[in-house]
N, C-alpha and C positions, 0 to 999 in steps of 0.2 A: 504494501499501498502507500501511496506517495501522500505526504502531509504537504510539504513545500519545496519550492525550488528558487534557488534566486541566482541570478548572474551577474557580470558587469564588462562593461568593454570589451563585447565581443559582436563582431560585424557591426549594426546599427545602431546595438545598445549600448551604449556610453557609460549612463549612470546607474546604478544596481536597480534590476529590474525582479520584483517577486511576484511567481505564481502562487497561490495559498488555496488550499482545501478544505481548509479551514470551514465547517459550515456554521452560517450565521445562529446564533442562539436567538436570536429576535425572529427569524422566518419559522414558521412552521406550517408551510403548503408543501407540498409531495413530501412526506415523510421517506416512502421507498427510494428517494434520489439518496438518501443519508445513509453511511453508516456510523455505527457506535461501538467501535472495537475496546471500549472501556481499558482504555492502555493506563500502566501505573503512572502516576503522576500528571494523566489526561484524561481523568474518568469522567470530566462535565464535559469534555471536546468531544463533537460529532466530526465527522470528514464527509465530502461530497463523493459521491459517483463519479464524476467527471466534470468537465468544463469545456464551453466554446469560447474560442477566440475570434474576434471579429476585426476587422480593420480593411481598409484601401489597399489597391496592390500597393507594393513597395514599401510598404508599413513596416514589416518586420514581422510578421508573423510567423512566415516559414524560418527566421532564423532564429524565433523562439525556440523551435523544433530541432533544427539544427544543432542547437548551443546542447542541448540534454545528449545528442548523439554523439557530440566530439567528448563528452565527458565519459559516459558509457567506453567510447572506444579508449580513450585514454586507459581505462581501467582495465579493460579486457587486454588489451595488446602491449601499451607498453615495456611491458618484460620484457621484449621483442625487439627493442630497437637498440640498435648500433651506439654504442660512445660515440657521441659530438653529434649525433645525428638530431637536425633541430625539429623542435616541436612544433605541431601544426597551428601554430597560433595566428587568430584572426582577429586583431582588435579594431575598434573602429579607428576610421583615417582620416575624419575630415576634423582632426585636431591635432595637433603636436604631440604635446603631453599625452595624449590619449596611445596613441600609436606607438609610442615607448615603452607604456605601461603595462602591468601585470592583467593577465584575465582570469577572473576569481569565479568560482562556485560555490554554491553551500546546497545539500539536498539533504532533506530530513527525509526519513522511511521506516519503514517496518517489515520487518523479514521473519516469519516463524514467532508472531507475536512480539517482537520485541524492536523497539524504538532505535533508531541508528541517527547521528549526524554527522556528516563528513563534508570537509571541507579542503577547498584548493587553490593554488594560487601560480601562475607559471607563466613565464614569458617563453620567448623563441629557445632560450639557450637551457634554462633549466627551468626543475618546480624550484618554486621558493618557500612554501608553506603547502603542509598536507596534514591534517588531522583526522583523527575517528574517534568519536565517544561513542557511548553505548548507554540506554538508560534503561535495564533487567527490572528493576525493583521501582524505578522513579527517577530516581536519583542519578546524576550524571557521573558515568566512569569514564573519566580520558583514557581511551586504551593507547594511543601513542599521538606524539606530535614529533613534525618534523621538519625545521627551519632551516632557510640557506642565512649563514651570517658572512656579509660582503667582508667585513674587517679582516676576520681569521680565513673567509676564504673556504670554509668548511661549513657541513649540515650539522645541526644540533638533534640529538633525538630525547625525547621525553616521554618514557613508559612506568608505569608506578611498580612495574619489576613487582608484582605479586601473584596468587594463583590465576586469577582472573587475564594477565594478559603480561605476555612476556616478548621482548624484541632479543633474537637469537644473533647472534653477531656474525654469523655468516648472510642470515637476510639483511642487515645495515649494510655490510660490503658490498654485498651484491646488487646492490640498489644504485643504478647509474643518475644523474642529475637529470637526464631527461627521461625518468622512469620513474612511476608511482609506486611505493612503498605496497601500497594493496596491493597493487598487480604484481611484483616482483615476489613479495613473501607467499601468496596465495601458487601461484602456478608454479614455481618451483622448489619452493618448501614445504606445502602443507601447510600452511599455517593452522594449527589446529583451533585458534579464534575467527579466524579472518573470513572463513569458506562461507559464513550465512550472509553477510553483509555484503563479498562478492557474489554471490549468487544472485542478490536481487538485481544487478548492473547485468548479469548474464544472461539470467533465466527470467526474471519477472518484468522486467524493463522492456519493451517492445516498442521499435521508434517505425512508423513508417513514412517516409520524406520523399516523393517521387523525385526531387532534385536531387535526392544523393543516387539515386539509379538512373538518371539522365532521362528522367520524367516516366518509367514503367515503375510497377509492383511487381514483384515476382509471382508465378501462379505455381509455385513449388510446393508452396504449402498446404493449397488447396488439393493438388495430387495427389501428396500425401495421406491427404485425410481420405480422398476416396477411395483409397487402395486401400486402407487400414480399416476406416468404419464409413461405410459411404452413404448410410441411412439419413443422417444429420444434415450432411453437405448436399446430397439429393433432395431433401426434403426444403431446404432455404432456398433451392433454385426452384424448386415447382412452386412454392408458396410466392415467388417474388413477380408470379403472371408474367414472366418471358417467353412461354410457350415451350417450354423445355421439358420433356418427358424423363430423358437420361441422358447419362454421358458415358462415351465410348473414350478408352484410351488405348491404345497399342504404340508397341515400341518401334521404332523407325531406324534403320541404320542409315549413317549419312552418309551420301555419296562419295565417293574417291575424288570430284572436282571439287565437291565443298570442303571436303576435308583440307585442301592446300591453302584454300583462301582464309583459314584460322591459324594462329599462329600453336606450335606444339603444346606449350602449356596449358593453353587453353582447351584442347583438345584431350589431356591428360586428365582433364575434371570430367568429359563424357564417358560414363561408364559402357565399355565394350563399342564405342563411339556411335550409341545410339540417342535417340531421342523421343521424348514423348509427342505422339501426335494427339490431340482433343479432338473428338466430333460432338457437336451435341444433336441430340435426338429430338428433333420436333413432330407434332401431331399436324396433319393437316386437315381441313374440312372435309374431306372426303373419308377421314378414318383413317388412314394409312400414314405412317411413319417415314421422315423424310431425313437423311442424315446432312448436317451442316456443318464445316470445318471452322474451328475456332475463330480462326485468323479473319472469316467471313462474316462473322457474329457482329452487332454492333460495339461502340466503345463502351457503353454503360454496363452491356452485358459482360464484355470482357472483365471489364473493371471489377462489378459485384462479384464475378465468378474468383477472381483475383484475392476479394476482399474475405469470400468465405471461410477459409482455414485458419489465415490470422484471428477472425472474430471468433470462431469456436475454440480454438486453443485460448483465446481471451477467458472468454466465461469457464472452461473448465480448470484452468489455473488460476485465475484470480489476480492474474497480473495487470500491469499498467500499460494501457497503449497510448501512444502520442501519433494521431496521425494528421497529417498535411493535406488541405483541401478534401474533408471526408464527401463533400457531393459534386466532384468532380466527374462528370459525364452520366451522374445517376439522377433517377427521377427525384423528385423531391420524397415522395411518399416512401421510396426505397431507401433513402437517406434517414428518413425521420423513424423507418421500422430498424433499421441498426443501431440507433441512438436508442428506441424501445427496448431492446433487450436488454443493453448493460443498465437502463435504469431499474430495471423492473427485478426486485431482490426475489421474484419467484423463480426467476429464470437466473439470474445471477445470483446463484447461492455461496459464490465464491469471493465476492464482495471486489468483483475487477474494477477498474477505473479507465475512462476514458479522457484525453485531452484531445481534443481537435480544433483546427482552425477552418473557418468556413467563410462564404461572404452568403449564403443561404437564408435569408430573414424569414423563412417560413419556419426558421428550428426557434425564432425567438418567441416561444407560444409558452406560456405562464401553467399549461397544463403539460408541458413537455420536461422543461427546466426551469430550477427556480430561478431568480434573481441573482442571488452569489454564487451562479454557475457561469454566467455571463461574461467575460473578459473584453477587453477593447486595447487595441494597438495604433497608435498615429504619429505620423512623425512632427516633432519640434521644429521652430525656425531655426532650428542649428542644426537641423538633419540629422538628428539622433531618434531613436524609436522610443514610445515611451508605453508603458504597459500598465494598465487598471481596470479595474472592476466597476462593472455599471451601479453597482449600491452607493458609489460615489454622489450619484446623484439622486434628489428627492424625488419620489416617485409615489402615486395612487395605486394602491392596490389591484385597479383595475386599468391601469395606463397600459395602453398598447406597445408595447416593447417595439415591437418591427414596425409599426408607423413613428415611433419616435427614432429610432437608429436611421431611419431611411429619411427623415427628416433633418438629420444632424443635429439632433437635442443631447445626445452625447459625445458628440466627436466622432472620430476615427471612419468618418466617410470620404470619397475623394471629392476635391474641391476644381469644379469647373469655371473656369472665366465668365463672368457675364458675357463679353464680347464674344465667347465660342459658343457659348447656349445661344445667342441672337443669331449668328451665323448657320448654327444648324438649323434652328429652325426656319429661317429663310429662304434654306436651300428645298 
């Protein structure tokens, strides 16, 4: 479970931005959208099953998703970095001071019933600060603190060195300047205490951002689901009213001519030189069934198909999913149906969470989402992104959020000069 996430000096975000999943104690609407985990030290605090992030194009919504992806990638892979390899820092560039400053992350999450707080600061050369605390009984236990001392040109480590947590000398020595201790101690030394918080980054946190994958979301997860347990995946396809009765998957060997077009290292990732060919089976008005190649299906059908696997895995595992542009190529009713499955505690029994960016105003419906689940991103005059909740605005209980948002009442909408609008109207 994600409690909150804060970051600063990443891409378009210069100042600290905080996305909180804490539920407002004053909002009693849609109790099913709320999780009450009864955490030690936070017994009276409930959290939300998700959040929707709105804003105009180029406001920074995708950068929010990418920032957490970068943190996850550092946790999972930095133990493999070669010594001296630059870290992939992307600071705010429209200011000299920010361009040479550290990028910082703080994330609070829950894994196996224990609350954790992880902090990280780094630049292109090295990790500057890395801290991890646990709250198994409500009171903070600092597990380790790692800081770079510029004067002595070395790292200082702090750990309570008790039964609860110990840093071994070999782990410390193996952690390079461009590596995270969490990554090294877990992957190379199987640290007995760090496995659980590490698994949150590796297994519970899922990020689907098309910009990471050149505009595409992989169909692998859905294909694996159809092979392993096809009933639920097929049910989602059939209930979507896409006219699909069944899905056929067959292995097809790649031709020798096509193999020559791909590098050897790419072909080594394809088992036995075969790829999956997907065919959708439709029923015609005459009652007969007709196959249609996946590539010839509509963009909306293809995207919905690719989302089925991650969606079912999310519901079953109780993880956290960040999804950029949830509505891309989908009908609003399909998008709404996906959100409803996560917000429904009878379906979402493992308390999964979804945080998604969107332009779809039909989701601004107080019968679907609470006010404290709606966040906005917009650019300031200094060209940096600002993240804020819609609850910063006073509103009535019956206020039409979609109408208010589209009218610009809450900000975070595109600004079109009056002269441009007049020219468009005249045309």
